[in-house]
N, C-alpha and C positions, 0 to 999 in steps of 0.2 A: 457266663465265665466265671470261674472261681479269683477270690484276690488274696487266697492263704497258700502256703508254701512253707514247706517244713521250715525249724530255724536254719540248717543247713545252705540252704539256698540263699536267706539271707545274709549268712557269713560269708561265702563265696561273690553273690555279689558288692557287697560293700565293700571287698579285699580284692576286687577286680581280678576275682580266678573263676570268671565262668568264662567257656570260650563259647562264643556260637557258633551253630553249625551251618547255619546262611545267614548273609548279608541280604537286604534289601534297601538300597539308595531311592529312597522318590525325589531327591532333588534334580530340581529344571520337569514336573511333571504335573501335569494338568490335575484338579479334582478328577479328571473320570480314568485316566489313564492310570492314579494311582491308587486310583478303588480297584482296576482293572487288576495292579500290578501286585500288588495286595494278597486281593483271593488266588492270584496266579502261586506265590511266592505259598503261603496258607498252605495252597491243596499240594504244590512238589516238597512241601516239608517237612508233610504229616508219611505222604507217601514211602519219604526214606527213612522215615522214622527219627528226625529228628528233631530235639528236644528244645533247643534255642534259636531262637529268630531273631537275627540284629536287623531293626528299622529304624533306617535315618531318614529322620523328617525332616532336619533341621529345626529350629530356636523358636516359638510359636514368636510372634512380639506383638507386643503390648501398646494399647492406647486405641480412641476411636474412629470407628469405621469410617473410611475406607479407609482398612488395610490389607493389602493383595497376595501380601507375604506371613507366612504363616495360617495359613489356612487348611492344611494337608494335615499338620500339626494338631489342632483346632478339632481335623475332623475321626483321626484314625482312632482314640478311644469308642465314638458312635459306631463307627464300621464294622471297629470289632465285635461291638454285644451284637450287631444287624447278622454277623457275618455268618456264609452253612457253615462254619469252621469254628462258628462261637461253644461249643459243645468241648471241643480238644482241645481248648484255652483254660491252660490250670494259672497264668496269670499273669499279668502286663506290668514290666517294672520299669524304671527311671535306669540308666545305661552307665554303666561304671567310665568315671570321665576320659582312659582310655581305650571308649568304644564310644565316644563322642559326648557323654553325657546328659545335658540335660536335649540334646538334639538328636540323642535317639533314646528307643525304648527295647527293653528284652520281652518277645513275648516269645517265652514260657509255655510247652504244648504239654500235651498230655501224655503218659506212657502208654504206647500201642493202645 
């Protein structure tokens, strides 16, 4: 999974000009259900030729365990790296505040 996009992507993300093609909200999901939903959303996005999937995870809570909230957010990067779709992911970036800021991520998919 790459982490580099060209400068035009960085400018679009910072200015809030990125328009997600698809959105997945994982609020209220168990870890297992969230993993399944993410895999399905990636599959649908790839099949449709989407470039940007907006993933809403909620903010990760800081502090010492046991912290029940924020587990999905904490697991997302590992899930994406291990995903059967990892080779199709160009980058994962924090979302602009209008799309949830620190509680959301843009998953930028490679072209075709």
